[in-house]
N, CA, C and O atoms as a CHARMM CRD file, in Angstrom:
* protein
*
  260
    1    1 UNK  N    -68.39800 -70.72400 -96.90900 PROA 1      0.00000
    2    1 UNK  CA   -67.91300 -71.67100 -95.94500 PROA 1      0.00000
    3    1 UNK  C    -68.57500 -71.37400 -94.59800 PROA 1      0.00000
    4    1 UNK  O    -68.78000 -70.21900 -94.22400 PROA 1      0.00000
    5    2 UNK  N    -68.89700 -72.43400 -93.89600 PROA 2      0.00000
    6    2 UNK  CA   -69.47000 -72.33300 -92.56000 PROA 2      0.00000
    7    2 UNK  C    -68.54600 -73.08300 -91.61500 PROA 2      0.00000
    8    2 UNK  O    -68.06200 -74.16700 -91.94000 PROA 2      0.00000
    9    3 UNK  N    -68.30300 -72.50700 -90.44700 PROA 3      0.00000
   10    3 UNK  CA   -67.49300 -73.19900 -89.44900 PROA 3      0.00000
   11    3 UNK  C    -68.36200 -73.46400 -88.22600 PROA 3      0.00000
   12    3 UNK  O    -68.96300 -72.54400 -87.67200 PROA 3      0.00000
   13    4 UNK  N    -68.42600 -74.72800 -87.80800 PROA 4      0.00000
   14    4 UNK  CA   -69.22800 -75.09700 -86.65300 PROA 4      0.00000
   15    4 UNK  C    -68.52900 -74.69100 -85.36500 PROA 4      0.00000
   16    4 UNK  O    -67.35800 -74.31000 -85.38400 PROA 4      0.00000
   17    5 UNK  N    -69.23600 -74.76900 -84.26000 PROA 5      0.00000
   18    5 UNK  CA   -68.65700 -74.43700 -82.95900 PROA 5      0.00000
   19    5 UNK  C    -67.44600 -75.29700 -82.63800 PROA 5      0.00000
   20    5 UNK  O    -66.51500 -74.84600 -81.97100 PROA 5      0.00000
   21    6 UNK  N    -67.45900 -76.53300 -83.11200 PROA 6      0.00000
   22    6 UNK  CA   -66.34200 -77.43900 -82.82500 PROA 6      0.00000
   23    6 UNK  C    -65.21200 -77.30800 -83.83600 PROA 6      0.00000
   24    6 UNK  O    -64.23800 -78.05700 -83.77300 PROA 6      0.00000
   25    7 UNK  N    -65.32900 -76.36200 -84.77300 PROA 7      0.00000
   26    7 UNK  CA   -64.24100 -76.08500 -85.69700 PROA 7      0.00000
   27    7 UNK  C    -64.30200 -76.81300 -87.03000 PROA 7      0.00000
   28    7 UNK  O    -63.38900 -76.68400 -87.84600 PROA 7      0.00000
   29    8 UNK  N    -65.36100 -77.57500 -87.26200 PROA 8      0.00000
   30    8 UNK  CA   -65.50000 -78.27100 -88.54500 PROA 8      0.00000
   31    8 UNK  C    -65.89600 -77.24800 -89.60400 PROA 8      0.00000
   32    8 UNK  O    -66.82000 -76.46000 -89.40200 PROA 8      0.00000
   33    9 UNK  N    -65.20000 -77.26400 -90.71500 PROA 9      0.00000
   34    9 UNK  CA   -65.50000 -76.33600 -91.81200 PROA 9      0.00000
   35    9 UNK  C    -66.31300 -77.05100 -92.88000 PROA 9      0.00000
   36    9 UNK  O    -65.93400 -78.12000 -93.35800 PROA 9      0.00000
   37   10 UNK  N    -67.42200 -76.45400 -93.24100 PROA 10     0.00000
   38   10 UNK  CA   -68.31100 -77.00700 -94.25200 PROA 10     0.00000
   39   10 UNK  C    -68.26700 -76.07800 -95.44900 PROA 10     0.00000
   40   10 UNK  O    -68.60600 -74.89900 -95.34800 PROA 10     0.00000
   41   11 UNK  N    -67.84800 -76.61600 -96.57900 PROA 11     0.00000
   42   11 UNK  CA   -67.75000 -75.83100 -97.80300 PROA 11     0.00000
   43   11 UNK  C    -68.75200 -76.41200 -98.80400 PROA 11     0.00000
   44   11 UNK  O    -68.55000 -77.52000 -99.30200 PROA 11     0.00000
   45   12 UNK  N    -69.82200 -75.68500 -99.10400 PROA 12     0.00000
   46   12 UNK  CA   -70.81200 -76.20200-100.05100 PROA 12     0.00000
   47   12 UNK  C    -70.28200 -76.18100-101.48200 PROA 12     0.00000
   48   12 UNK  O    -69.49900 -75.30800-101.85800 PROA 12     0.00000
   49   13 UNK  N    -70.72000 -77.15500-102.26900 PROA 13     0.00000
   50   13 UNK  CA   -70.31900 -77.15300-103.67100 PROA 13     0.00000
   51   13 UNK  C    -71.21400 -76.23300-104.49200 PROA 13     0.00000
   52   13 UNK  O    -70.85400 -75.84000-105.60200 PROA 13     0.00000
   53   14 UNK  N    -72.39100 -75.88500-103.94300 PROA 14     0.00000
   54   14 UNK  CA   -73.28800 -74.95600-104.60500 PROA 14     0.00000
   55   14 UNK  C    -73.90200 -74.05300-103.54200 PROA 14     0.00000
   56   14 UNK  O    -74.09200 -74.47100-102.39900 PROA 14     0.00000
   57   15 UNK  N    -74.20400 -72.84200-103.91100 PROA 15     0.00000
   58   15 UNK  CA   -74.91100 -71.93700-103.00800 PROA 15     0.00000
   59   15 UNK  C    -76.05600 -71.28200-103.75700 PROA 15     0.00000
   60   15 UNK  O    -76.05700 -71.19000-104.98500 PROA 15     0.00000
   61   16 UNK  N    -77.01900 -70.83700-102.99100 PROA 16     0.00000
   62   16 UNK  CA   -78.14800 -70.14900-103.60100 PROA 16     0.00000
   63   16 UNK  C    -78.60400 -69.05600-102.66200 PROA 16     0.00000
   64   16 UNK  O    -79.08400 -69.33200-101.56200 PROA 16     0.00000
   65   17 UNK  N    -78.45900 -67.83900-103.08400 PROA 17     0.00000
   66   17 UNK  CA   -78.92100 -66.71900-102.28800 PROA 17     0.00000
   67   17 UNK  C    -80.42900 -66.61000-102.26600 PROA 17     0.00000
   68   17 UNK  O    -80.99500 -65.88400-101.44800 PROA 17     0.00000
   69   18 UNK  N    -81.08000 -67.33000-103.16400 PROA 18     0.00000
   70   18 UNK  CA   -82.53100 -67.26200-103.28300 PROA 18     0.00000
   71   18 UNK  C    -83.20400 -68.50400-102.70800 PROA 18     0.00000
   72   18 UNK  O    -84.26900 -68.89400-103.18700 PROA 18     0.00000
   73   19 UNK  N    -82.61700 -69.13100-101.70200 PROA 19     0.00000
   74   19 UNK  CA   -83.20400 -70.33900-101.12800 PROA 19     0.00000
   75   19 UNK  C    -84.57200 -70.01300-100.53500 PROA 19     0.00000
   76   19 UNK  O    -84.73700 -69.03700 -99.80200 PROA 19     0.00000
   77   20 UNK  N    -85.52600 -70.84000-100.86600 PROA 20     0.00000
   78   20 UNK  CA   -86.87300 -70.64300-100.34100 PROA 20     0.00000
   79   20 UNK  C    -86.88500 -70.91600 -98.83900 PROA 20     0.00000
   80   20 UNK  O    -86.07700 -71.69500 -98.33500 PROA 20     0.00000
   81   21 UNK  N    -87.79700 -70.27600 -98.13800 PROA 21     0.00000
   82   21 UNK  CA   -87.87100 -70.47500 -96.69000 PROA 21     0.00000
   83   21 UNK  C    -88.12400 -71.94800 -96.36100 PROA 21     0.00000
   84   21 UNK  O    -87.63900 -72.44100 -95.34200 PROA 21     0.00000
   85   22 UNK  N    -88.86300 -72.64700 -97.19500 PROA 22     0.00000
   86   22 UNK  CA   -89.15800 -74.06100 -96.96500 PROA 22     0.00000
   87   22 UNK  C    -87.91800 -74.93000 -97.03000 PROA 22     0.00000
   88   22 UNK  O    -87.92100 -76.04100 -96.49900 PROA 22     0.00000
   89   23 UNK  N    -86.86100 -74.45700 -97.66600 PROA 23     0.00000
   90   23 UNK  CA   -85.63900 -75.23900 -97.80500 PROA 23     0.00000
   91   23 UNK  C    -84.68500 -75.06800 -96.62500 PROA 23     0.00000
   92   23 UNK  O    -83.64400 -75.72200 -96.56800 PROA 23     0.00000
   93   24 UNK  N    -85.02800 -74.21300 -95.70700 PROA 24     0.00000
   94   24 UNK  CA   -84.13500 -73.93700 -94.58800 PROA 24     0.00000
   95   24 UNK  C    -84.36600 -74.92000 -93.45000 PROA 24     0.00000
   96   24 UNK  O    -85.46800 -75.43800 -93.27000 PROA 24     0.00000
   97   25 UNK  N    -83.32700 -75.16200 -92.70100 PROA 25     0.00000
   98   25 UNK  CA   -83.37200 -76.09700 -91.59200 PROA 25     0.00000
   99   25 UNK  C    -83.66900 -75.32900 -90.30900 PROA 25     0.00000
  100   25 UNK  O    -83.08100 -74.27900 -90.04900 PROA 25     0.00000
  101   26 UNK  N    -84.58500 -75.86300 -89.51600 PROA 26     0.00000
  102   26 UNK  CA   -84.87500 -75.23500 -88.23300 PROA 26     0.00000
  103   26 UNK  C    -83.78400 -75.57900 -87.23300 PROA 26     0.00000
  104   26 UNK  O    -83.20700 -76.66500 -87.28700 PROA 26     0.00000
  105   27 UNK  N    -83.50300 -74.66600 -86.32800 PROA 27     0.00000
  106   27 UNK  CA   -82.49400 -74.88000 -85.29600 PROA 27     0.00000
  107   27 UNK  C    -83.19400 -74.83400 -83.94500 PROA 27     0.00000
  108   27 UNK  O    -83.94800 -73.90500 -83.65600 PROA 27     0.00000
  109   28 UNK  N    -82.93900 -75.83800 -83.12800 PROA 28     0.00000
  110   28 UNK  CA   -83.57100 -75.92400 -81.81300 PROA 28     0.00000
  111   28 UNK  C    -82.51200 -75.86500 -80.71500 PROA 28     0.00000
  112   28 UNK  O    -82.55700 -76.64800 -79.76600 PROA 28     0.00000
  113   29 UNK  N    -81.56100 -74.94100 -80.84000 PROA 29     0.00000
  114   29 UNK  CA   -80.44800 -74.83700 -79.91100 PROA 29     0.00000
  115   29 UNK  C    -80.82400 -74.42200 -78.50500 PROA 29     0.00000
  116   29 UNK  O    -80.04400 -74.61400 -77.57200 PROA 29     0.00000
  117   30 UNK  N    -82.01200 -73.85500 -78.34100 PROA 30     0.00000
  118   30 UNK  CA   -82.42100 -73.40200 -77.01400 PROA 30     0.00000
  119   30 UNK  C    -83.15100 -74.47900 -76.21600 PROA 30     0.00000
  120   30 UNK  O    -83.52600 -74.24900 -75.06600 PROA 30     0.00000
  121   31 UNK  N    -83.35400 -75.65400 -76.81600 PROA 31     0.00000
  122   31 UNK  CA   -84.05800 -76.74400 -76.14400 PROA 31     0.00000
  123   31 UNK  C    -83.08400 -77.78400 -75.60100 PROA 31     0.00000
  124   31 UNK  O    -81.98100 -77.93700 -76.12600 PROA 31     0.00000
  125   32 UNK  N    -83.48800 -78.49900 -74.55100 PROA 32     0.00000
  126   32 UNK  CA   -82.67500 -79.62700 -74.10900 PROA 32     0.00000
  127   32 UNK  C    -82.58600 -80.66800 -75.23300 PROA 32     0.00000
  128   32 UNK  O    -83.47600 -80.72400 -76.08200 PROA 32     0.00000
  129   33 UNK  N    -81.53800 -81.48500 -75.25400 PROA 33     0.00000
  130   33 UNK  CA   -81.32400 -82.40300 -76.37800 PROA 33     0.00000
  131   33 UNK  C    -82.51900 -83.29900 -76.72800 PROA 33     0.00000
  132   33 UNK  O    -82.85800 -83.42500 -77.90400 PROA 33     0.00000
  133   34 UNK  N    -83.15500 -83.91600 -75.74900 PROA 34     0.00000
  134   34 UNK  CA   -84.27700 -84.81400 -76.05500 PROA 34     0.00000
  135   34 UNK  C    -85.44100 -84.05300 -76.66900 PROA 34     0.00000
  136   34 UNK  O    -86.08400 -84.54800 -77.59500 PROA 34     0.00000
  137   35 UNK  N    -85.71900 -82.85500 -76.16500 PROA 35     0.00000
  138   35 UNK  CA   -86.80400 -82.05200 -76.73200 PROA 35     0.00000
  139   35 UNK  C    -86.44400 -81.53900 -78.12700 PROA 35     0.00000
  140   35 UNK  O    -87.31200 -81.42100 -78.99200 PROA 35     0.00000
  141   36 UNK  N    -85.16800 -81.23400 -78.34100 PROA 36     0.00000
  142   36 UNK  CA   -84.72300 -80.80500 -79.66900 PROA 36     0.00000
  143   36 UNK  C    -84.89000 -81.94300 -80.67300 PROA 36     0.00000
  144   36 UNK  O    -85.28100 -81.71300 -81.81700 PROA 36     0.00000
  145   37 UNK  N    -84.59400 -83.16800 -80.24300 PROA 37     0.00000
  146   37 UNK  CA   -84.78000 -84.31600 -81.13900 PROA 37     0.00000
  147   37 UNK  C    -86.25400 -84.53300 -81.43200 PROA 37     0.00000
  148   37 UNK  O    -86.62300 -84.81600 -82.57100 PROA 37     0.00000
  149   38 UNK  N    -87.10500 -84.40300 -80.41400 PROA 38     0.00000
  150   38 UNK  CA   -88.55100 -84.51600 -80.64000 PROA 38     0.00000
  151   38 UNK  C    -89.02900 -83.46400 -81.63700 PROA 38     0.00000
  152   38 UNK  O    -89.81200 -83.76800 -82.53700 PROA 38     0.00000
  153   39 UNK  N    -88.55900 -82.23400 -81.47800 PROA 39     0.00000
  154   39 UNK  CA   -88.95500 -81.15300 -82.38800 PROA 39     0.00000
  155   39 UNK  C    -88.44800 -81.41200 -83.79900 PROA 39     0.00000
  156   39 UNK  O    -89.15100 -81.14700 -84.77500 PROA 39     0.00000
  157   40 UNK  N    -87.23600 -81.92600 -83.90700 PROA 40     0.00000
  158   40 UNK  CA   -86.66700 -82.23900 -85.21600 PROA 40     0.00000
  159   40 UNK  C    -87.46100 -83.34900 -85.89400 PROA 40     0.00000
  160   40 UNK  O    -87.77300 -83.25700 -87.08200 PROA 40     0.00000
  161   41 UNK  N    -87.78600 -84.38800 -85.14700 PROA 41     0.00000
  162   41 UNK  CA   -88.59200 -85.48300 -85.71400 PROA 41     0.00000
  163   41 UNK  C    -89.97900 -84.99000 -86.12000 PROA 41     0.00000
  164   41 UNK  O    -90.53400 -85.44700 -87.11900 PROA 41     0.00000
  165   42 UNK  N    -90.53000 -84.07400 -85.35800 PROA 42     0.00000
  166   42 UNK  CA   -91.82400 -83.49100 -85.72100 PROA 42     0.00000
  167   42 UNK  C    -91.71800 -82.71000 -87.02900 PROA 42     0.00000
  168   42 UNK  O    -92.60200 -82.79000 -87.88200 PROA 42     0.00000
  169   43 UNK  N    -90.63300 -81.95800 -87.17800 PROA 43     0.00000
  170   43 UNK  CA   -90.40900 -81.21000 -88.42500 PROA 43     0.00000
  171   43 UNK  C    -90.24600 -82.15300 -89.61200 PROA 43     0.00000
  172   43 UNK  O    -90.74300 -81.88300 -90.70400 PROA 43     0.00000
  173   44 UNK  N    -89.54700 -83.25800 -89.38700 PROA 44     0.00000
  174   44 UNK  CA   -89.37100 -84.25100 -90.45000 PROA 44     0.00000
  175   44 UNK  C    -90.72800 -84.81900 -90.84600 PROA 44     0.00000
  176   44 UNK  O    -91.00500 -84.98200 -92.03400 PROA 44     0.00000
  177   45 UNK  N    -91.58200 -85.12500 -89.86100 PROA 45     0.00000
  178   45 UNK  CA   -92.91300 -85.65400 -90.15600 PROA 45     0.00000
  179   45 UNK  C    -93.75400 -84.65800 -90.94500 PROA 45     0.00000
  180   45 UNK  O    -94.47900 -85.03700 -91.86500 PROA 45     0.00000
  181   46 UNK  N    -93.65200 -83.38900 -90.58200 PROA 46     0.00000
  182   46 UNK  CA   -94.40700 -82.35400 -91.29000 PROA 46     0.00000
  183   46 UNK  C    -93.94200 -82.22100 -92.73600 PROA 46     0.00000
  184   46 UNK  O    -94.75400 -82.08400 -93.65100 PROA 46     0.00000
  185   47 UNK  N    -92.63400 -82.26400 -92.93000 PROA 47     0.00000
  186   47 UNK  CA   -92.07500 -82.03600 -94.25600 PROA 47     0.00000
  187   47 UNK  C    -92.12000 -83.26500 -95.16000 PROA 47     0.00000
  188   47 UNK  O    -92.42900 -83.16300 -96.34700 PROA 47     0.00000
  189   48 UNK  N    -91.80200 -84.45100 -94.57400 PROA 48     0.00000
  190   48 UNK  CA   -91.65900 -85.65300 -95.38900 PROA 48     0.00000
  191   48 UNK  C    -92.67400 -86.74200 -95.09000 PROA 48     0.00000
  192   48 UNK  O    -92.74700 -87.73400 -95.81500 PROA 48     0.00000
  193   49 UNK  N    -93.45500 -86.57400 -94.03600 PROA 49     0.00000
  194   49 UNK  CA   -94.47200 -87.55600 -93.69200 PROA 49     0.00000
  195   49 UNK  C    -94.07200 -88.42200 -92.50800 PROA 49     0.00000
  196   49 UNK  O    -92.89300 -88.53500 -92.17500 PROA 49     0.00000
  197   50 UNK  N    -95.08300 -89.04000 -91.87000 PROA 50     0.00000
  198   50 UNK  CA   -94.83400 -89.82900 -90.66800 PROA 50     0.00000
  199   50 UNK  C    -93.97400 -91.07600 -90.90500 PROA 50     0.00000
  200   50 UNK  O    -93.25800 -91.50700 -90.00200 PROA 50     0.00000
  201   51 UNK  N    -94.03600 -91.64300 -92.07500 PROA 51     0.00000
  202   51 UNK  CA   -93.20900 -92.83000 -92.34800 PROA 51     0.00000
  203   51 UNK  C    -91.71700 -92.48000 -92.33300 PROA 51     0.00000
  204   51 UNK  O    -90.90000 -93.24400 -91.81900 PROA 51     0.00000
  205   52 UNK  N    -91.37400 -91.33400 -92.89200 PROA 52     0.00000
  206   52 UNK  CA   -89.96900 -90.90900 -92.88800 PROA 52     0.00000
  207   52 UNK  C    -89.52300 -90.60800 -91.46700 PROA 52     0.00000
  208   52 UNK  O    -88.40400 -90.94100 -91.07900 PROA 52     0.00000
  209   53 UNK  N    -90.39100 -89.98200 -90.69600 PROA 53     0.00000
  210   53 UNK  CA   -90.07500 -89.72000 -89.28900 PROA 53     0.00000
  211   53 UNK  C    -89.79100 -91.03700 -88.57200 PROA 53     0.00000
  212   53 UNK  O    -88.83200 -91.13900 -87.80700 PROA 53     0.00000
  213   54 UNK  N    -90.62000 -92.03400 -88.81900 PROA 54     0.00000
  214   54 UNK  CA   -90.43900 -93.34600 -88.19600 PROA 54     0.00000
  215   54 UNK  C    -89.08700 -93.95200 -88.56600 PROA 54     0.00000
  216   54 UNK  O    -88.38100 -94.47000 -87.70100 PROA 54     0.00000
  217   55 UNK  N    -88.72700 -93.88900 -89.84500 PROA 55     0.00000
  218   55 UNK  CA   -87.45500 -94.46000 -90.30500 PROA 55     0.00000
  219   55 UNK  C    -86.27300 -93.73400 -89.65400 PROA 55     0.00000
  220   55 UNK  O    -85.32000 -94.37600 -89.21200 PROA 55     0.00000
  221   56 UNK  N    -86.33300 -92.41500 -89.59400 PROA 56     0.00000
  222   56 UNK  CA   -85.24200 -91.65300 -88.98000 PROA 56     0.00000
  223   56 UNK  C    -85.12200 -92.00000 -87.50000 PROA 56     0.00000
  224   56 UNK  O    -84.01600 -92.22200 -87.00700 PROA 56     0.00000
  225   57 UNK  N    -86.24500 -92.04900 -86.78500 PROA 57     0.00000
  226   57 UNK  CA   -86.21900 -92.39800 -85.36100 PROA 57     0.00000
  227   57 UNK  C    -85.67400 -93.81400 -85.16500 PROA 57     0.00000
  228   57 UNK  O    -84.91200 -94.06600 -84.23200 PROA 57     0.00000
  229   58 UNK  N    -86.06200 -94.72600 -86.03900 PROA 58     0.00000
  230   58 UNK  CA   -85.58900 -96.10400 -85.95500 PROA 58     0.00000
  231   58 UNK  C    -84.08100 -96.16800 -86.19700 PROA 58     0.00000
  232   58 UNK  O    -83.37700 -96.89800 -85.50000 PROA 58     0.00000
  233   59 UNK  N    -83.58000 -95.41600 -87.17200 PROA 59     0.00000
  234   59 UNK  CA   -82.14300 -95.40600 -87.45900 PROA 59     0.00000
  235   59 UNK  C    -81.34700 -94.86800 -86.27200 PROA 59     0.00000
  236   59 UNK  O    -80.21900 -95.29700 -86.02900 PROA 59     0.00000
  237   60 UNK  N    -81.93100 -93.94300 -85.54900 PROA 60     0.00000
  238   60 UNK  CA   -81.27200 -93.37500 -84.37700 PROA 60     0.00000
  239   60 UNK  C    -81.50000 -94.22600 -83.12300 PROA 60     0.00000
  240   60 UNK  O    -80.99100 -93.91300 -82.04700 PROA 60     0.00000
  241   61 UNK  N    -82.27000 -95.30200 -83.28200 PROA 61     0.00000
  242   61 UNK  CA   -82.66200 -96.15700 -82.15700 PROA 61     0.00000
  243   61 UNK  C    -83.30800 -95.33000 -81.06500 PROA 61     0.00000
  244   61 UNK  O    -83.04200 -95.51500 -79.87700 PROA 61     0.00000
  245   62 UNK  N    -84.15500 -94.42100 -81.48800 PROA 62     0.00000
  246   62 UNK  CA   -84.85000 -93.53000 -80.57400 PROA 62     0.00000
  247   62 UNK  C    -86.10400 -94.24100 -80.06300 PROA 62     0.00000
  248   62 UNK  O    -86.90800 -94.69600 -80.87700 PROA 62     0.00000
  249   63 UNK  N    -86.29800 -94.35100 -78.76600 PROA 63     0.00000
  250   63 UNK  CA   -87.38700 -95.15700 -78.22300 PROA 63     0.00000
  251   63 UNK  C    -88.79000 -94.60500 -78.45500 PROA 63     0.00000
  252   63 UNK  O    -89.76100 -95.35900 -78.38400 PROA 63     0.00000
  253   64 UNK  N    -88.91800 -93.32200 -78.72900 PROA 64     0.00000
  254   64 UNK  CA   -90.25300 -92.73600 -78.90700 PROA 64     0.00000
  255   64 UNK  C    -90.74100 -92.88400 -80.34700 PROA 64     0.00000
  256   64 UNK  O    -90.83100 -91.90100 -81.08200 PROA 64     0.00000
  257   65 UNK  N    -91.04500 -94.08200 -80.73400 PROA 65     0.00000
  258   65 UNK  CA   -91.56300 -94.31300 -82.07900 PROA 65     0.00000
  259   65 UNK  C    -93.05500 -94.25900 -81.98900 PROA 65     0.00000
  260   65 UNK  O    -93.74000 -94.42500 -82.99700 PROA 65     0.00000
């Protein structure tokens, strides 16, 4: 179980102690929000391609498409 800063508890239905490094999510907590979103979208583009990045940015109505 993981508890977020705001108190939300996340209980996974499966766990894996052998998760590959590629399966881990990057955290950009030290960046301002807009820069963290840019970094996240960049990570999405690297992992899933620029089209997926575009779709995610569009869904968020993010102006930097």
